[in-house]
C-alpha positions in Angstrom: -60.6 3.9 -1.2 -57.0 5.5 -2.0 -54.7 2.3 -2.4 -50.8 4.1 -2.6 -50.2 0.7 -4.2 -52.5 1.2 -7.4 -52.0 5.1 -7.7 -49.2 6.3 -10.6 -46.3 6.1 -9.4 -44.6 9.6 -8.8 -40.9 10.8 -7.9 -42.6 12.8 -5.8 -43.7 10.4 -3.5 -40.1 10.0 -2.0 -38.9 13.6 -1.9 -37.6 13.9 1.2 -37.4 17.9 2.4 -33.9 17.8 3.7 -32.4 15.4 1.5 -29.5 17.9 1.2 -28.6 17.5 5.1 -28.7 14.1 4.8 -26.5 13.8 2.0 -24.3 15.8 3.5 -24.2 13.4 6.1 -22.8 10.9 3.8 -20.2 12.6 2.1 -19.0 12.8 5.0 -18.1 9.0 5.1 -14.5 8.1 5.5 -12.9 5.5 6.0 -11.1 4.2 9.1 -8.3 2.1 10.3 -8.3 3.2 13.5 -10.6 0.9 15.3 -10.6 0.9 19.1 -12.0 -1.9 19.4 -15.0 -2.1 21.6 -17.5 -5.1 21.3 -21.2 -4.2 19.2 -24.2 -5.1 20.5 -25.2 -8.1 17.7 -28.4 -6.7 16.7 -27.0 -3.5 15.6 -24.8 -5.5 14.0 -27.7 -7.7 12.6 -29.1 -4.7 11.5 -26.6 -3.2 9.3 -26.1 -5.9 7.3 -29.9 -6.3 7.0 -29.9 -2.5 5.8 -27.7 -4.2 3.1 -29.9 -6.3 1.4 -32.5 -3.1 0.7 -29.4 -2.5 -2.2 -31.0 -3.5 -5.9 -29.5 -6.9 -6.6 -29.1 -8.3 -10.4 -32.5 -10.0 -11.3 -33.3 -9.8 -7.9 -31.7 -13.2 -7.1 -30.2 -12.3 -3.8 -27.0 -14.6 -4.5 -25.7 -13.1 -1.5 -24.5 -13.9 1.9 -23.0 -12.1 4.8 -20.4 -13.7 7.6 -20.2 -12.0 10.7 -17.7 -12.2 12.8 -16.9 -10.6 16.4 -14.9 -13.4 18.3 -11.6 -11.7 18.8 -9.8 -15.1 17.9 -11.7 -15.7 14.7 -11.0 -11.2 14.0 -7.2 -12.0 15.0 -6.7 -15.0 12.5 -8.4 -12.9 10.1 -6.0 -10.5 10.5 -3.5 -12.9 10.1 -4.2 -14.3 7.1 -5.0 -10.8 5.8 -0.6 -10.6 6.1 -1.1 -7.7 8.2 -4.6 -5.2 8.2 -4.2 -4.2 11.9 -7.7 -3.2 11.7 -9.0 -6.5 11.4 -8.2 -7.1 14.7 -9.3 -4.4 16.1 -12.6 -3.8 14.8 -15.4 -4.7 16.8 -16.7 -7.4 13.4 -15.8 -8.2 10.1 -18.5 -8.5 7.8 -17.2 -10.8 4.9 -18.7 -10.5 1.6 -19.7 -13.6 -0.5 -21.5 -14.6 -3.6 -22.6 -17.4 -5.4 -20.6 -18.4 -8.4 -22.2 -20.2 -11.0 -25.0 -17.3 -10.7 -24.4 -14.4 -12.6 -25.1 -12.5 -15.9 -23.2 -10.3 -18.1 -20.7 -7.6 -16.4 -20.6 -10.2 -13.4 -23.6 -8.5 -11.8 -23.9 -10.7 -8.7 -20.3 -9.3 -7.7 -21.8 -5.6 -8.4 -25.1 -6.9 -6.3 -22.8 -7.4 -3.3 -20.9 -4.2 -3.9 -24.0 -2.5 -3.4 -25.3 -4.6 -0.6 -21.4 -3.4 1.1 -22.2 0.0 0.5 -25.6 0.5 2.0 -24.2 -1.1 4.8 -21.4 1.3 5.4 -23.6 3.8 5.0 -25.8 2.2 7.7 -23.6 1.9 10.0 -22.0 6.1 9.6 -25.6 7.1 10.2 -25.5 4.8 13.5 -22.4 6.5 14.0 -20.0 3.7 13.5 -17.3 3.6 11.2 -16.3 0.8 8.7 -13.7 0.5 5.8 -13.8 -2.1 3.0 -10.9 -4.4 2.1 -10.5 -6.2 -0.8 -7.2 -7.4 0.1 -8.2 -9.9 2.4 -5.6 -12.8 2.1 -5.6 -16.2 0.7 -9.2 -17.1 0.2 -9.1 -20.7 0.2 -7.9 -20.3 4.0 -10.9 -18.2 5.0 -13.2 -20.7 3.7 -11.9 -23.3 5.7 -11.9 -21.1 8.5 -15.3 -20.6 8.3 -16.6 -23.3 6.2 -17.5 -21.6 2.9 -18.5 -24.1 0.2 -16.6 -24.0 -2.6 -19.5 -22.3 -4.7 -19.4 -19.3 -2.8 -16.9 -16.7 -3.4 -15.7 -14.1 -0.8 -15.1 -11.2 -1.8 -13.8 -8.8 0.1 -14.5 -8.0 3.9 -16.3 -4.3 6.0 -15.1 -3.7 9.2 -17.2 -1.9 12.0 -16.2 0.2 14.7 -15.5 3.0 16.4 -12.7 5.1 15.5 -9.9 5.5 18.5 -10.6 8.9 19.4 -7.1 9.6 18.0 -7.7 8.4 15.0 -7.2 10.7 11.4 -10.1 12.7 10.8 -9.7 13.3 7.3 -11.4 12.3 4.4 -9.9 10.5 1.2 -9.2 13.7 -1.5 -12.2 12.9 -4.1 -11.3 14.0 -8.0 -12.4 17.2 -9.3 -15.7 16.6 -10.8 -15.1 17.7 -14.2 -12.4 14.5 -14.5 -14.7 12.5 -13.8 -17.6 12.8 -16.0 -18.6 13.7 -19.5 -22.2 14.5 -21.6 -23.0 12.4 -24.6 -19.4 10.7 -25.4 -16.2 9.9 -23.1 -13.8 12.6 -22.6 -11.0 13.2 -20.1 -7.9 14.9 -19.1 -5.1 13.4 -20.4 -3.2 13.1 -16.6 -5.8 11.1 -15.4 -5.7 8.4 -18.3 -2.8 5.8 -17.2 -0.1 4.7 -19.9 -0.9 1.2 -20.6 0.8 -1.3 -23.0 -0.8 -1.3 -26.5 -2.7 -4.2 -26.7 -5.8 -5.2 -29.7 -8.2 -5.5 -26.5 -7.9 -4.6 -22.3 -10.0 -7.8 -21.2 -9.9 -6.7 -17.1 -11.1 -10.3 -16.1 -7.1 -11.2 -17.1 -5.7 -9.1 -14.5 -4.9 -9.7 -11.3 -2.1 -8.1 -8.8 0.6 -10.8 -9.6 -0.5 -10.5 -13.3 -1.5 -7.2 -15.6 -0.5 -7.4 -18.8 -1.0 -4.1 -19.8 0.8 -2.1 -16.6 3.5 -0.4 -18.1 6.2 0.1 -15.3 9.0 2.0 -16.9 8.2 6.0 -15.5 9.5 7.0 -18.9 6.3 6.2 -20.4 4.3 8.4 -17.7 4.2 12.1 -17.5 5.4 14.0 -14.4 1.4 15.5 -14.6 0.2 11.9 -15.1 2.8 10.6 -11.9 1.6 13.0 -9.5 -1.8 12.3 -10.5 -1.3 8.5 -9.5 0.5 9.2 -6.6 -1.8 12.2 -5.3 -4.5 9.3 -4.9 -3.0 6.1 -4.2 -1.3 6.7 -1.1 -4.3 7.3 0.5 -4.7 3.4 -0.1 -3.9 4.0 3.5 -4.5 6.4 6.7 -1.8 8.4 7.6 -1.1 6.5 10.7 2.5 6.0 12.6 4.6 3.4 10.4 2.1 3.1 8.1 4.1 2.0 4.7 7.2 0.2 6.1 8.7 -2.3 3.7 8.7 -5.5 5.7 11.3 -5.8 2.0 13.3 -3.5 3.3 14.1 -4.7 6.6 17.6 -2.6 7.7 18.2 -1.1 4.6 16.4 2.1 5.4 19.0 3.1 7.9 21.7 2.1 6.3 20.6 4.0 3.2 20.2 6.8 5.7 23.3 6.5 7.5 25.4 8.5 4.7 23.5 11.6 5.6 26.2 14.2 6.4 25.9 15.9 9.6 24.3 19.5 9.8 23.5 21.7 12.1 20.4 24.7 12.9 20.0 26.8 10.0 20.8 23.9 7.4 18.0 22.9 4.8 17.3 19.5 3.8 15.1 18.5 0.9 14.0 15.1 -0.2 12.3 14.9 -3.5 9.3 12.7 -4.3 8.5 11.5 -0.6 5.9 9.3 -1.0 3.6 8.0 2.0 6.6 9.3 4.2 8.4 6.3 5.8 11.7 8.3 4.9 10.6 11.2 5.7 10.2 10.5 9.4 13.3 8.6 9.3 15.4 12.1 8.0 13.0 14.3 10.7 14.8 11.5 13.7 17.8 11.7 12.8 17.8 15.9 12.1 18.5 18.0 15.0 15.3 20.2 15.4 16.9 23.2 13.7 16.9 21.7 10.3 14.6 22.5 8.3 13.3 19.6 5.9 11.8 20.6 2.6 9.8 17.8 0.7 9.6 18.1 -2.5 6.4 16.0 -3.9 4.6 16.0 -7.3 0.8 16.1 -5.6 -0.5 18.3 -3.2 -2.9 15.2 -2.0 0.4 13.3 -1.1 2.1 16.2 0.6 -1.0 16.4 2.7 -0.2 12.4 3.4 2.6 12.7 4.8 2.8 16.3 6.6 -0.5 14.7 8.9 1.7 11.0 9.1 4.8 13.1 10.1 2.4 14.9 12.4 1.4 11.3 14.0 4.5 10.3 14.7 4.9 12.9 17.4 7.4 15.3 15.3 7.4 19.5 15.8 6.2 20.1 12.1 7.5 23.9 12.6 10.7 23.4 10.4 9.4 20.5 8.1 7.7 22.5 4.4 6.0 20.7 1.6 6.7 22.1 -1.9 5.0 20.6 -4.5 7.0 20.6 -7.9 5.8 19.7 -11.4 8.4 17.8 -12.6 12.4 18.4 -12.8 12.3 21.4 -11.7 12.9 22.3 -8.0 11.5 25.6 -6.0 14.9 26.6 -4.8 17.4 29.0 -5.8 20.8 28.4 -6.6 23.0 27.0 -4.0 20.7 26.9 -1.1 20.3 24.1 -0.2 22.7 22.1 1.8 21.4 18.4 1.1 19.2 16.6 -1.4 18.2 13.2 -0.2 17.2 10.9 -3.5 16.0 7.6 -1.3 14.9 5.0 -4.5 13.0 7.5 -6.2 15.8 8.1 -9.6 13.5 4.9 -10.5 10.4 6.7 -9.8 11.2 9.4 -12.7 10.4 10.3 -16.1 13.7 12.3 -16.2 16.0 11.1 -14.1 19.3 12.8 -15.2 17.1 16.6 -15.5 15.9 16.2 -11.8 20.0 15.4 -11.2 21.3 18.7 -13.0 18.8 20.5 -10.5 20.0 19.5 -7.8 23.2 19.8 -8.7 22.0 23.6 -9.5 20.6 24.2 -5.6 23.3 22.4 -3.8 25.5 24.6 -2.3 29.6 24.0 -2.9 29.9 20.9 -0.5 26.7 20.2 -0.5 25.7 16.7 -0.5 23.4 14.3 -2.7 22.1 11.7 -1.1 21.7 8.8 -3.7 20.0 5.2 -3.6 18.3 3.2 -5.8 16.9 -0.3 -6.8 20.0 -2.3 -8.9 18.8 -4.3 -12.2 22.0 -5.5 -11.9 21.0 -7.9 -8.9 19.1 -11.0 -7.6 16.3 -8.4 -7.0 16.7 -7.3 -10.7 16.3 -10.7 -11.9 13.2 -10.9 -9.5 11.9 -7.8 -10.7 12.3 -9.0 -14.6 10.8 -12.5 -14.1 7.8 -12.2 -11.1 7.3 -8.6 -9.5 7.3 -6.7 -13.2 4.5 -9.1 -14.6 2.4 -7.7 -11.7 0.0 -4.8 -11.2 2.2 -1.4 -10.5 2.5 -0.5 -6.8 0.4 2.4 -5.2 4.2 4.4 -5.3 3.6 4.4 -8.7 5.5 2.9 -11.1 9.1 2.4 -11.5 12.0 0.4 -13.4 15.4 -0.6 -11.6 18.3 1.1 -12.8 21.5 -0.4 -13.6 24.5 1.0 -10.3 26.9 1.5 -13.1 24.8 3.5 -15.3 23.8 5.4 -11.5 27.4 6.2 -11.2 27.5 7.5 -14.5 24.9 9.7 -13.8 26.5 10.8 -10.5 29.8 10.9 -11.1 29.1 13.7 -14.4 28.1 15.8 -12.3 29.3 15.7 -8.5 32.3 14.1 -6.4 32.3 11.1 -4.3 32.4 11.0 -0.7 31.0 7.0 -0.1 29.9 4.6 -2.1 28.4 1.0 -1.0 26.0 -1.1 -1.8 23.3 -3.2 0.4 21.9 -6.0 0.3 22.8 -9.5 -1.5 19.6 -11.2 -1.5 16.3 -10.3 -3.3 14.8 -9.1 0.1 15.1 -8.1 3.4 19.2 -8.7 3.4 20.9 -5.3 4.6 24.4 -6.7 4.2 26.7 -3.3 3.1 29.5 -4.7 0.9 32.3 -1.2 -0.2 34.2 -3.3 -2.6 33.5 -3.7 -6.4 30.3 -5.9 -5.6 28.3 -3.5 -4.0 27.5 -2.9 -8.2 25.7 -6.1 -7.5 23.6 -5.4 -4.5 19.9 -5.3 -4.2 20.4 -1.5 -3.4 23.1 1.2 -4.7 23.4 4.3 -2.8 26.6 6.7 -1.9 26.5 10.2 -0.3 27.9 12.8 -3.1 29.2 16.4 -2.8 29.1 19.2 -5.4 32.6 21.4 -6.1 
């Protein structure tokens, strides 16, 4: 009698005739941050989580645990603890991913096992027609452990949100790197622009890195190439979906409005350029303030970032006929001499490898009398002290590396190229405050801002 358990194993035994079609379906999976909040049958949720258990487990210990949260009040608490992940409150359920500490081998094998189980759940949900997003940013682990009664020998490492996407949710998958960038044969090779700079060190133990402490991060953009900067921004922006209102800074508060109050009046037919519009927050506010007949050009280092920003603006409700994107490679703008009415540089000089070279380009493309609207995070301020002592010790934010600049240094750069119309400081506190200062105290505010015109 032929016993399948004793036959020699052949890889052909598991071959699936329509494997290409199945893999194509799996590749269409995309993360969702905009759920409709409809409840899910608990049996379906249990089946999805049970499917996750088919993933490989280190030494087959299966030292994982999955807490399924479908109570609306608990989902709201999870949202609050996360610091504002709106999809935590809107999804049908959250699955908190846990592992037992003390039972792992090298290279965090139990953690890898839980990650494999999570992805298996993601694919199970996707094949059933549900949407998901995995999150490591879940907030205070201790607060969550207390809320759910998790014993101290277990760690919560992330959460999987499951549900149905709203009909209006972006049907966009975050871009994937070209395959040639992320694989090599018989040794390690990788394009230089994808190797982000790190500080020299004898070793780089990854368990020494956290959000608040990264001893290897290079925050000074002058240590980066323009191409690496664009690479970083083009992928990191997709840490969020291009929804209306995304990437709005709570620290900024009313400061953004104060910065953009410096925009000059412009009529139909005018052209405004925004430089390096990461995430599109300033882009949306600029577009909102401009006459519909004014053309807004977005000059950005990454095509992927531009696609995010354009989708974001579409979802903000703007007509897009007069908004265009231009990819730049560095401090060379694709505009003719004296062709632009205004260039907006909102907190971007401090993100540039060659800030003065870019200001030369701004001067070249501005029409006589055209305006440069500039704001920078000021090193010579309470915020500058906070950045030096606290913020810059952590991981570089998704927008990319930056280093605050001295307001007086920036003023010298601008005065060498333009004539001042209006200068001001914005914010006397480390964050949130948007007090406007126009006397000499402006050089000590969190932001230094001004409007300058080309002679």
